N, C-alpha and C positions, 0 to 999 in steps of 0.2 A: 338500208334504203338502196334501191336499184340504181345502177348507174344511169339508167335512162330517165331517171327523175332529175339528174344533175344538168347544169346549164351546159350548152354546147353550141358552137357555130362551126360547122364544117370539122376541121381537124382540132379546133381549139376546144378542149374538154377540161372542165373544172370540177370541183367538189362543192360548188355552190348550188343549194337548193332555194329556188324562188317560191316562198311561202304566200305572199299576197302582192298582188300588183304586176303590171306589165308596162307601165309608163304612160298609158293612155288617160288614166284619171287620177290626179293627185289625192292624197289623203290630207284633208284640212286639219289645222290645228284643233279646231272644234270637235272634229271627228276622231282624234287621237285622244283616248281616255286612259290615264296613267294612274295607278294605284301603288301605294307604298306603305307598308307596315314597318315604321322605322324602329319600333320596339320588339320586333319579332324576326331575329336572325335566322338566316336560312339554315335548314337542318344539313349537318356534315357528318358523314359516317366516320366511325373510330379511325379507321385506316387513313383516311384522308386527313383527319386532325392531326394524326401522327406524322404524316408527311409535311403538313404545314409547320409543325414545330421544328423539324429538321431544317426547313428553309429559314425560319426566324433565327435559329441558332446558327446557322451558317452566315447569314448576313450581319448578325451581331458580331461574329468572329472576324469578318471582313472589315467592319467598321473599327474594331479595335487595333487591327494590324494597319489601318490607314489605306486600305485598298478600296476600289470602287465597290459600291454595294447598292442593292435595290431597297428603295424605301417602301414601307407598307403604307397603304392609305385606303380610305373606305371606297367600296364599289357596290354594284348592285347585281343581284342574281334574279334570272328571270324565272318567275314560278309558273305563269300562264300567259298565253297569248291567244286571244280570241278575235275572230273577225265575223262581222255581220254587215247588212246593208240597211240603208236608210229606207223608210217605207215609201216616200214620195219620188225620189230619184234613183233609188238604189245606189247611192254613193257609198263607198267603203267606209266602215267604221272599225277601228281597231282598239281593243282593249288589252292592255298589258299590265300584269301584277309583278312588283318587284319586292324582293326582300333584301335586307342589308347583309354584305359580306365584305371581304377585304382583299387586297391584292396578293397577300400570301396564300390565302385560300384558292384564289384563282390559279396561282402557279402550281399549287399542289393538285388541283383538279384537272390541269392540263396534262398530267402523267397519265394519259389514257391507256397506254400500253404497259403500265406497271402493275404486276399482280397484286391482288389483295391477299391478306394473310388471316383476316378474321371474318366471322359471319358467314351467312349462307353463300356468298360470293368467293369464299376462299379458294385460292388456286386459278381464278380467272383475273383477267385484266380488268381495270375499270371500264375500259370501252366494252369488253364482252359482257360484263355484268349489268351496266347500266344503259347502254346505248345500243348494242346490237339487237336487231329484230324489233326495236321499239320506235314509236312515232318520235322524232327528235324534238317536236314542238312540246310534248307533254312529259318529258322526262324529269328527274329530280332536279331542283333548282340549282343544287350546288355545282353541277356541271355546266350550268348556263350562267357563269359568272362574267361573261365578256359580252358587251353590247356596244358596237361601234356606230358612230354617225359618219356615213361615207358620202362625200360631196363631188357631183360632177360639175365643173365650172365652164361656163360659156361666157366669154367676153362680148360685150354689145357693140363696142365701137368698130371691131374688125371680124366679128363672128366666128371666133375660134374656140375650140374645146382644148381644155388643158389636161395633159396626162403628166403624172409626177412618178418618179422612180425613187423608190425607198433607199436610203443610204445603207452602207455596210455596217453602220454603228447602232441601227435600231434593234430592238429585241425580237420583233416578229417580221417575217418575210424580208430579210434583208436583201437589197439588190433586185427587187421584184417591182415591175410596173403596177400602179395601183391607182386609186381614186385621185382626183386633184388634191383633196385635203381630207383628212379623216382624224377623228378623236373617239376614244373609248369614253363611255359615260363615267363620270367621276363623282364620287360622294362629295368631294371637296369644291367642286366648280360647277356642278350641273344640277343643283336642287333649286327649284322655283316654286314658291308656295307650298313646299313641304313635299314635292314629288319630282322624280327626275325628269329633266327637261331636254328632250331630244332635239328640238329645233334650237334651243341654246347651246347644246353641245356641237351642232353644225356650224352655228355662227362662231363659236369659239375656234372651231378647226380652220375656218376661213381667216380669222383674225391672227392665229398664233403661226399658222404655216404658210400664209399667203399674203399677210400684211393687208387684208381686206377688213376695213374697220366699220364700226357702227354708223358712221356718217355717210358711208357709201351706199349708193343705191344698189339694192340686192333683191331680186325676185326669187324667193327661196320656196321650193315646192318639195314635199315628201312625196316620193313616188311609190316606194314599195318596200317590203321586208324580205330578207333572205338569211341564210345561214350557211357557213362553211362546215359541212358535216364532218369533215377531216378533224378539225380542231374543236368543233361543236361551239362556235363562236357566232352570235347573231349580229346582223347588220341592217341598218336603216339607210335606204338610198335617197339622196336628196339631189335636186338640180338647182343650181344658183346661176341665174344669168345676171351679168354685171353690166348694166346698160352704158354707164359712162367710163368704162375701163376698157384697155386694149393690151395686147401682148407687150408692146413698148412700154405702156404705162406701169404695168405690173413689173417688168423687169427693171425698170428704173427704180421702183420702190424697193425691190429686193437688194439692189446695189447698196441701199442705205441702211440695211439691216432688217431681219426677220426675227421673231421671237424664237421659233423652232426650226431655224434654217438648216440646221444639222441634220434634220429628219429626211431631207431629200437630196439626192445626188444629181439629179438631172430633171429638166422639165421639157415637155415637148408640146407645142401649140399646133393644132391641126384644124384646117378649116371645118366648121361644124356642119358638114354635108354628110349623109349616110356613105356615100362611096369613099369619101376620103378618110372618115373615121374608121370604117370597117377595114379599109386597105392598111391602115396603120396597125390596128389591133391584130390582124392575121398575117402581118408581114413576118417572114421568117426570123428576123432579127428579134422580134418581140414576142411572138406567139407562144413560146414556152417559157416566158418569164413574167407570168401574170400571177397576182395574188388570186386566191379562189374567186372572189366576189367582184373584182374589179370589171372584167368583161360585161358581166351582167348589169352592173351599174351604168356603164357607158351606153349599152344597147338600150336600156330603159330611158336613158336621157335623150337619146336620139329619137326614140318614138314620141316622147313628150314634145320635143322641139318640132318634129313633123306634124303632130297632131295640132298644135297651135298654129303652125304656118298654114296648114290646110283647112284648119277649122273643122276637122271631122276625125273622130278617133279611129274609126275603121280604116280610113284612107291614110292616116298617119302611120299606124302599125303596118299596113300593107306596103307602104313606100319603103319602110326599112326591111321588111320581108324580102322584098324584090332586090334590094342592094345586097342583102345577105346572100341571096342566090348568085348575083353577079360576081361577088366577091369569091364564093366558093368555087364557082365555075372557072374563074380566072386562076385560082391556084391549081386546080385539076389540070388545066391546060398549059400551065408553066412548066418549062423544062426542068428534069431533076438537077 
């Protein structure tokens, strides 16, 4: 995939590929159609099955020795993603097909730069054989075993956008700025009526990482879909507006305990205005410390906020584009 297809704002460049959506029109739960073949596990090639067994053996050895270990658990592999439009209003309709997989298979398939030893791809890395030169949306499902619900939070009482920094102890992207909250789809927690529940995963992220519970008012919208092409991990972007909460109220809650408090080392609340948010995102202290999809999520969240505020999708998107131009110009004019 060309670098020109990856998300960028001025000097901020990432490996995020925005597949569907720009923040102007949310994807309703009715128009998100998820299919799951629970009795048809994803196909996994022999090399990757062997790597998975290595991981399982290593984790068993660590457990016997009383050391920290990783637990295997069910996950979902993305087989296909398709986007259409409704006849009447041309609203986005997204269809996703999942197959069963597990965490150890995911870890094995993340060894993208490990050479294959068998079959027609022998001598090539996993990335070279299965990903390079191919449409990332339609590749083999076993390499698409990660799907995250990424949520941008805006407090309603004081209109602030929340940015979270991942702690040094997490497995992926330690120390990087990221979405307000995020969770990977889990076969243990995110099945609803027999299919993976993306909205449920987003609500679980809010509950487990930010202590936002089911009784709290929450305006949750699915904005878009994207992929980190470097790691080949899917992401669904959500905006959660919390009408009754403020920075002070959230920080008070966190002081009394959070389920997954250890996942974040720092929070930053920024006024939910385009110039303020983009100024934070592009500041020299933050610009090079982003996860791949974090900046795209917050840019789409800004577009959605401005679209609702101005009651016009075109004006909302344009307001954010103008703010981007101002932010980039300010960086160019700043002294070295």
